[in-house]
N, C-alpha and C positions, 0 to 999 in steps of 0.2 A: 589643100587646107580642108578643114571640116566644112561640111554644108551645115551651117548654123544661122540662127537669127541674131546671135550675138556677135561682138566684135572679136575676131580670131587673129588680129594683126600681131599680138604678142605671143602667139602660140608657136613654137618652133616646128619646122617641117620634119625634123628628125629628133630623136630622143635616145637616151641610154636605156638599156633593159638588161636583165640577167636571162640570158637565153639559154634553155636546156637544149643541148646538141647530142644527146645520146651518150651511152657508154659512162654514165654517171658524172657527166661533164656539164658545168654551167659556166658560160663565158659572158662578160659584159660586153655588149655590142652597141653600136649605134644603128637604130632600125628607124623606119618611118613612123611618125606620130599617127595613131589611128585616125582614120576618117569616120565621121559620124553622118547619119541620115536622120530623116524624119522620125520624131519621137524619141531620139536617142540623146545621151549627154556625154560630154568629155570630161573626165575628173582628173585633176592634177593630183597626183598621189602624195600625200603627206606622211602617211605611215601605213605599214603593212605587217601584220604579224606573220610568223613562220609557222605554220601548222605542220605536225608530224606527218600528215598524209602527203605533203608536197616533199618532204625528205624522202619518204618512202618510195614515192614515184621516181624520184631521181636516183636514188641509191640502187634500186632493183630495176630501173629502165622498164617501168610498167606501161608507159605509153609512148607512141611514136613521136620523136623529135621532129621539127623544132617546136618549142613551146615556151611560153612565159608563164611561170606559175606565180602563186600568191594570191589568196583569195580572202584574206581578212583585212580589207582595204578600207582606208578612210582618207578623205582629202577634200578639196575644194573644187566645186564646179567651175570649169574653165570655159565652156560653150555648151549651148543647148540647140538641139535640132528643131526644125519646123514643127510646131504643134505643142511643144513642151510648155506647159503653163505652171506646173507644180514646183519647178526649180528655176534658179536664175544663176548667172555667173557670180561667185563670191559666196555661194551657200556652203556651209561646212556639212559634209554629209558621210554616211557609212553606207557601203553597197554590198549586197549579198550577191554572190556569183550564180546561185541557182535558187529558185523558189518553187514550192508546190502551187498547182492551180486552185486547190481548195474545193474542187467540185466533182473530181473524178471518183470512180469506185474505190480507189486506194485512199484518197483523201478523206472521203466520207467515213472511212474506217481507220483513219489516223496512221495509215501506213505510208506516210509521206515519201519515203525514200523509193517506192515503187511508182510513183506518179510520173507519167511520161514527161510532163512539163519539168519536173524536178530534175530529170535526168539530163536536160540540156543546160549547158553552161552559157550565161548570158553577159559575161564581161570578158573582154579580151584587150590585149596590148598589141596584138598582131598574130599571125599564125593561126593555128587551131585553137579556139577559145579555151582557156585554162585558168582563168582568173586574172591574170595579168598585173598583179599587184607589184611584182618585182620590176616595174618600170616607172617612168616619170609620169606617164598618162595612161589612162585606160578608156576605152569605148564601152559604154553600157547600153546595152540593148533594149528596144522599147518595152517588152513585157517586164524586165528588171526595173526600168524607170517607173513603170506604172505601180508596181507593188513590192519592189525590193530594195528601194533607196529611201533612206530616211535622214532627216536633218539631225545632226548630232545634239544640238541643245533640245530639240523635241523629245528625242529619246531620253535624254537625261532627266527631263521634267517628268516623264512618264514612269520613272522609278517608283514615285509614290503610290502608283496603282498596284503594285506587287502584293499579293496576299499569300501567307504561308499557312497551309493547313495542318502540317505536322507540328504538334506542340511538345514533342518529347524533348527531354533534356540531354539525351545520350545518342550519339550518332546522327544527329539531325542535319542531313546532307541538304536538305531544302534550305534551311537557315544558313548554312555555310555557303552554299551557292548564291544566295540572295546578297550575302554580305560581300562576297567576291564580285559579284556583278555591280554593286555600288561603288566598289573600289575601282574597277575597270572603267566605269562611266566617268567618274571623277577624274581618272588619269587622262582619259581621252579629251575631255573638255579642256583642261588646262593645257595639255600638249598642243591641241590644234589652234586654241587661242594664242599661245605663246609663239608658235611656228610662223602664223600668219602675221603677227606683230613685228617679227624681225626681218626687216626689209633688206636682207643680204644673203649671201651664201657663204657658209663657213663649215668646214669640215663635213659632217654627215648632213648637216643643214644645208640642202641645196634647193634654190629656187630658179626656175627659168625667167620669171619677170624680173628678178633681182640677182643676176648671175655673178656679181663681183662681190669680193669681201670688202667691207666698210669698216676699217679700224677707227676712223675719226668718229663715227656715230655709234658703233656697235662693239667697241672693245669693252665690254661689260656683261656680267652674268645677269640672266633674266631670273626673277623671283616671282612666283605666282601663288595667289591665294584664291580658294574657291569659297565664295559666299552663297550658301544655298546650294541650289542644283546647277545652275549655269552662269552666275555672275562671277566673272573672273576679273581680279584686280592684279595688275602686273607692277612690278617694281624692279630695281636693279641695284646690284652692288659691284664695286669696281674690281677689275683684274689686277691683282698685286704682283708687280714685277720684282719682288724680292722674296727671300726665304727667311725662315725663323732661325736659322742656324748658318754659321760661316762655313760649315763643313758640307754644305749642299750648294752645288752650282745652280745659278739661275739660267734657265733656257727661255728666252723671249719667244712670244708667238711667232709662228712662220707659216706662211700660205702653203697649202699641200700642192704639190705638183706631181704629175703622173706621166 
């Protein structure tokens, strides 16, 4: 189990992960849950984007297997290592898998991709660090915890600090990117609040702390409203087990089996 200051009794010793095995093959496997050390945190993954660079690495076998890819990761802190004071279990966070040091020759000239620290990957689900977001848990190493992890709600609030210097009305990519960032932040906030609120596992919504499907409590759709930057209101509507036409057969919900 992780070496942590927080209660890890609910964290499973194994987890599921999409493991790259070479020859463009990715397999879902059961692997050990990562151990964490001093200054590190363990994140229960709630969402992970699929970046084209991960697809390229898999399709063209650019790196040696085995690896667990996925570096656009958001989730909930499950455990913290000794000495971590910035985060606590339950915090909703987003984590960057590599970050520049901000001090070296290259960083001072804003050539961040050449920074030696930036070239290190600081998040793993096991094997050679490769992001790890395509797994249920990821280990975040100390330098990433220090400078590369942010609380989702705080990031969303910081959107008001954005400034756009380009005032043109044609092909204003700065403005479009700012609007898209606002949309992504809004979606991230409501998705994480909604997922954390649903205390069950159903379909693609899987939780290790609530592994069973709960039809008695959660046979309903979640509705979300975002008031301001981070104030999320949740509501529900029923699941209707009927159709609007007699020509369409009703298929009642059924638990997934593998």
